[in-house]
N, C-alpha and C positions, 0 to 999 in steps of 0.2 A: 735701617735695614733696607735691602733691595728685593723686589720681586722680579723674577724673570718674566719678560714679555715675549710671547712667541712671535718670532719674525721682527723683533724690534729691540732697542736697547733696554736694559733693566730700568725698572721704575723705583724711585726712592719713596719709601712709605714709613709710617710711624711704627716703632717697635711695640708701642702699647696696643695698637689695633691688630697687627698681624704677627706679633711675636710675644704675646702675653702668656700668662700662666693659664693652665687648663683647670677650670673650676667646675668639676663634675656635679657637685651638689647644687650649685646655683643654676647651672644649665638645666638640670632635671626639674628644678622648681619652676623655671621660666617656661619650659616646654609644656609641663603639666598645666600651668595657669593659662597658657595660650590656647591649648586644646579645650580646656574647660570653658573658656570664654566663648568658644564656638558652638557649644551645646545649646540646643533650642530651649530645653527646659519647659516644654509645653505639655508634658504628661499630666492628665487630669482624670480623677476617678470620683465617683459619687459616694458620699457617706450615707448612712441610713436615713439621716435627716433631710437629705437632698433628693431622695428618690420620690417619684410620683407613685401614687397608689393609696389605697385605703389604710387607715390606721386602726381599723376595727379589730378587736380581739377575735381571733378566728376559732377559739375553742375555750371551754371553761377553764378556770384557774386550777381547780383541783380534780384529781381522779383520772387524769389523762396522761400521766407521765410528766415530762418537763413542762415548765410554765413558760408560755410565750404570749407576747402582746400582739405582734403582727408579722407578716411575712417579709418585711424589709430588714429583719435582723441579719447580721453578717453570716450566720451559720446556714441560711437557706440559699438555694440556687436562685440567682437574680436579686439577692439581697444587697445591701450596701457594703462597702469595704470598710474594714475596721479602722485602719489608719490611712485614709484616702489620700493619694498623692495629689498635689496641687501645683499649678505652674509656678516655677521659681527660677531664679538666676543662679548659675553655677560659677559666676565670675569670681576670680581671685585677684586680690590686689597685689600688684608687683610695682615696686618703685621704679621710676624712669631710669634712675642711675643704675640700679641693679640689672634692668633689662639691657641696657647698653653694654655693661660689663659682660653679660652672658653672650651677647652677639660677638663682642671682641674675642672672647675666649673660644667660641666655636670657630671663628675665622682663623685664629692663631693655630688651632689644632688641625684644621684642614690644610693649612699651609705647611705645617710640620710633617704631615703625612703624605704630602705631594698630591693631594686631591683638589687643590686650588690652582687653577690655570688662568692666566691673564693674556688677553689678545688685544691688539690695537682696535679692531672692530670685527663684527661678524660678517660684514660684506654680503648681506642677504638683501638684495633689492627687489627680487621677484618672489612671489609666494609659491615656491616650488619645493615640495618635499625632497625631491632628488638633490637639490642644492644643499639642503640642511644635512642630509645623510652624508654627502661628500665632505661637508665641513666637519662633522663629528669624526669621520674617519681620519681626516687631516689632523685633528686635535688629539687623536688617540684616546678618546673617552668613550665609556660604555656604561651599561647599567642605568641607574637612576641619575640623570644629568639635569642640573639646574643652570640655565643661562641667565645671567644678570646683566641687563643693559641699563645705561643711564636714562634712556627714554625709548623703551621698546616700541618699534613701529608695527604697523599692521602686517606688513610683509613677513616680518620675523615671526609673529604669532601664527600666521597662516601656514608658514613653511614648517612649523614645529608641531602643529596640533595633531597630525596623523601619526606621529612617532610615539610609540609607547614609552612611558616613564621619562619623557622629556618635557620639562616645564620652562617657560619663559616668564621672567618677572622683571620689573624695573626696580630701582633702588628703593622707592617708596613702599613697594609691596614686599620687600625682603623681610623674612620672619624666621624665628629659630626652628620651627618644625620643618620647613623646607630645607634649611641648611643641614640640620641633623640627619634628615632622611635621604640625603643625596650621596651617591658614590663619588661624583665629581661635580665641582662648581666652577663654571667658566664665567669670568667677568671681563668686561671691557676696561680699558685704561680709565676712561671717563667715569665709569661706574665705581672703580676703585677709589678715585679721587673724591667722589660724592660720599661714598661710605666712610672714608677717612674723615671727611669734614663733619659728617653726622656723629661719628663716634669719638672724635678727638676730645 
Protein backbone atom coordinates (compact mmCIF):
# COMPACT_ATOMS: atom_id res chain seq x y z
CA UNK A 1 0.00 0.00 0.00
CA UNK A 2 0.99 3.65 -0.29
CA UNK A 3 0.96 6.52 2.19
CA UNK A 4 0.40 10.04 0.96
CA UNK A 5 3.37 12.29 1.72
CA UNK A 6 2.53 15.99 2.02
CA UNK A 7 4.40 17.88 -0.68
CA UNK A 8 6.07 14.79 -2.17
CA UNK A 9 5.33 11.56 -4.02
CA UNK A 10 3.53 8.72 -2.18
CA UNK A 11 5.54 6.34 -0.04
CA UNK A 12 5.20 2.59 -0.48
CA UNK A 13 4.79 0.80 2.88
CA UNK A 14 3.91 -2.62 4.24
CA UNK A 15 0.23 -3.59 4.43
CA UNK A 16 0.90 -5.44 7.69
CA UNK A 17 2.23 -2.33 9.46
CA UNK A 18 -0.11 0.38 8.15
CA UNK A 19 -3.10 -1.59 6.88
CA UNK A 20 -3.61 -4.35 9.39
CA UNK A 21 -6.63 -5.43 11.40
CA UNK A 22 -7.80 -3.40 14.40
CA UNK A 23 -7.30 -5.54 17.52
CA UNK A 24 -9.07 -3.61 20.28
CA UNK A 25 -8.62 -6.17 23.08
CA UNK A 26 -4.88 -6.48 22.45
CA UNK A 27 -4.42 -2.71 22.28
CA UNK A 28 -6.27 -2.32 25.58
CA UNK A 29 -4.07 -4.96 27.22
CA UNK A 30 -0.86 -3.32 25.98
CA UNK A 31 -1.92 0.21 26.99
CA UNK A 32 -2.92 -0.94 30.49
CA UNK A 33 0.36 -2.84 30.89
CA UNK A 34 2.41 0.14 29.67
CA UNK A 35 0.73 2.52 32.11
CA UNK A 36 0.97 0.01 34.97
CA UNK A 37 4.70 -0.29 34.33
CA UNK A 38 5.06 3.45 34.90
CA UNK A 39 3.57 3.33 38.39
CA UNK A 40 6.06 4.01 41.19
CA UNK A 41 4.63 1.39 43.56
CA UNK A 42 6.34 3.09 46.52
CA UNK A 43 3.32 3.34 48.87
CA UNK A 44 4.22 2.09 52.34
CA UNK A 45 2.35 1.87 55.64
CA UNK A 46 3.27 0.51 59.04
CA UNK A 47 1.65 -2.52 60.58
CA UNK A 48 1.17 -2.70 64.34
CA UNK A 49 4.34 -4.74 64.68
CA UNK A 50 6.44 -2.06 62.97
CA UNK A 51 5.29 0.93 65.02
CA UNK A 52 7.52 2.37 67.70
CA UNK A 53 6.10 2.73 71.18
CA UNK A 54 5.55 0.74 74.32
CA UNK A 55 3.91 -2.66 74.30
CA UNK A 56 2.83 -2.26 77.90
CA UNK A 57 -0.77 -3.29 78.61
CA UNK A 58 -2.48 0.04 79.36
CA UNK A 59 -5.41 -1.25 81.44
CA UNK A 60 -6.45 -4.35 83.28
CA UNK A 61 -7.76 -7.32 81.33
CA UNK A 62 -11.20 -7.59 82.96
CA UNK A 63 -13.79 -5.12 84.18
CA UNK A 64 -13.04 -2.28 81.80
CA UNK A 65 -14.99 -3.22 78.68
CA UNK A 66 -13.05 -4.39 75.63
CA UNK A 67 -9.79 -6.21 76.22
CA UNK A 68 -6.67 -4.48 74.84
CA UNK A 69 -2.97 -5.10 74.93
CA UNK A 70 -1.46 -1.80 73.68
CA UNK A 71 -2.30 1.38 71.82
CA UNK A 72 -0.67 0.22 68.59
CA UNK A 73 -3.76 -1.83 67.67
CA UNK A 74 -5.40 -0.78 64.35
CA UNK A 75 -8.61 0.45 66.03
CA UNK A 76 -6.79 3.30 67.82
CA UNK A 77 -5.82 6.64 66.26
CA UNK A 78 -2.10 6.43 65.51
CA UNK A 79 -2.20 2.66 65.56
CA UNK A 80 -0.88 0.31 62.88
CA UNK A 81 -2.66 -0.46 59.62
CA UNK A 82 -4.41 -3.82 59.46
CA UNK A 83 -3.22 -4.84 55.98
CA UNK A 84 -0.34 -2.43 55.56
CA UNK A 85 0.64 -1.53 51.99
CA UNK A 86 4.25 -2.28 51.05
CA UNK A 87 6.35 -1.20 48.04
CA UNK A 88 5.61 -3.44 45.05
CA UNK A 89 5.88 -3.59 41.30
CA UNK A 90 2.77 -3.18 39.13
CA UNK A 91 4.59 -4.47 36.05
CA UNK A 92 2.62 -6.74 33.71
CA UNK A 93 4.29 -9.08 31.27
CA UNK A 94 3.55 -8.45 27.59
CA UNK A 95 5.22 -10.56 24.93
CA UNK A 96 7.40 -8.63 22.52
CA UNK A 97 5.52 -10.02 19.52
CA UNK A 98 2.14 -9.01 21.00
CA UNK A 99 3.47 -5.50 21.73
CA UNK A 100 4.54 -5.05 18.11
CA UNK A 101 1.21 -6.35 16.80
CA UNK A 102 -0.57 -3.79 19.01
CA UNK A 103 1.57 -0.91 17.68
CA UNK A 104 0.90 -2.06 14.11
CA UNK A 105 -2.83 -2.20 14.84
CA UNK A 106 -2.84 1.35 16.28
CA UNK A 107 -0.91 2.76 13.30
CA UNK A 108 -3.25 0.99 10.87
CA UNK A 109 -6.34 2.45 12.57
CA UNK A 110 -4.82 5.95 12.63
CA UNK A 111 -4.15 5.63 8.91
CA UNK A 112 -7.71 4.44 8.18
CA UNK A 113 -9.18 7.36 10.12
CA UNK A 114 -6.99 9.91 8.34
CA UNK A 115 -5.25 10.88 11.58
CA UNK A 116 -1.80 9.80 10.37
CA UNK A 117 0.10 12.33 8.25
CA UNK A 118 3.51 11.90 6.63
CA UNK A 119 5.89 14.73 5.72
CA UNK A 120 9.29 14.80 4.05
CA UNK A 121 10.74 16.60 7.09
CA UNK A 122 9.66 19.15 9.68
CA UNK A 123 12.15 21.80 8.48
CA UNK A 124 12.50 23.35 11.95
CA UNK A 125 16.08 24.55 12.20
CA UNK A 126 15.59 27.34 14.74
CA UNK A 127 14.02 26.85 18.19
CA UNK A 128 11.10 29.23 17.56
CA UNK A 129 7.56 28.50 18.73
CA UNK A 130 6.28 30.73 15.94
CA UNK A 131 7.84 28.44 13.33
CA UNK A 132 6.20 25.37 14.87
CA UNK A 133 2.76 27.04 15.05
CA UNK A 134 3.04 27.95 11.36
CA UNK A 135 4.01 24.36 10.55
CA UNK A 136 0.99 22.95 12.39
CA UNK A 137 -1.34 25.33 10.53
CA UNK A 138 0.24 24.25 7.26
CA UNK A 139 -0.30 20.56 8.14
CA UNK A 140 -3.89 21.27 9.25
CA UNK A 141 -3.57 19.42 12.54
CA UNK A 142 -4.99 20.43 15.92
CA UNK A 143 -5.83 19.04 19.35
CA UNK A 144 -3.38 16.54 20.77
CA UNK A 145 -0.61 16.22 18.20
CA UNK A 146 2.30 13.79 18.25
CA UNK A 147 5.33 14.53 16.06
CA UNK A 148 7.49 11.50 15.32
CA UNK A 149 10.95 12.12 13.94
CA UNK A 150 13.67 9.64 13.02
CA UNK A 151 16.07 11.55 15.25
CA UNK A 152 14.43 14.56 16.91
CA UNK A 153 16.94 17.39 17.26
CA UNK A 154 17.09 20.01 20.01
CA UNK A 155 15.60 22.77 17.85
CA UNK A 156 12.48 20.67 17.23
CA UNK A 157 12.02 19.96 20.95
CA UNK A 158 12.52 23.61 21.93
CA UNK A 159 10.14 24.88 19.24
CA UNK A 160 7.40 22.52 20.45
CA UNK A 161 7.72 22.67 24.22
CA UNK A 162 5.60 25.82 24.75
CA UNK A 163 2.66 24.57 22.68
CA UNK A 164 -0.01 22.77 24.75
CA UNK A 165 -0.78 19.13 23.86
CA UNK A 166 2.07 18.95 21.34
CA UNK A 167 4.65 16.23 21.93
CA UNK A 168 7.80 15.36 20.03
CA UNK A 169 9.30 11.87 20.16
CA UNK A 170 11.78 9.89 18.13
CA UNK A 171 11.10 6.39 16.87
CA UNK A 172 12.84 4.77 19.86
CA UNK A 173 10.45 6.53 22.29
CA UNK A 174 7.28 5.67 20.35
CA UNK A 175 4.77 4.00 22.66
CA UNK A 176 1.11 2.85 22.57
CA UNK A 177 -0.15 5.41 25.12
CA UNK A 178 1.16 8.38 23.10
CA UNK A 179 -0.32 6.98 19.88
CA UNK A 180 -3.73 6.18 21.36
CA UNK A 181 -3.99 9.53 23.12
CA UNK A 182 -3.24 11.65 20.04
CA UNK A 183 -5.78 13.27 17.73
CA UNK A 184 -3.16 13.47 14.97
CA UNK A 185 0.19 11.76 14.46
CA UNK A 186 2.69 13.38 12.07
CA UNK A 187 5.68 11.31 10.99
CA UNK A 188 8.63 12.02 8.73
CA UNK A 189 9.39 9.70 5.82
CA UNK A 190 12.55 8.45 7.54
CA UNK A 191 10.59 7.79 10.74
CA UNK A 192 8.04 5.75 8.78
CA UNK A 193 10.86 3.66 7.29
CA UNK A 194 12.38 3.07 10.74
CA UNK A 195 9.02 2.11 12.22
CA UNK A 196 8.37 -0.26 9.33
CA UNK A 197 11.80 -1.85 9.81
CA UNK A 198 11.10 -2.25 13.55
CA UNK A 199 7.62 -3.73 13.14
CA UNK A 200 8.09 -5.79 9.97
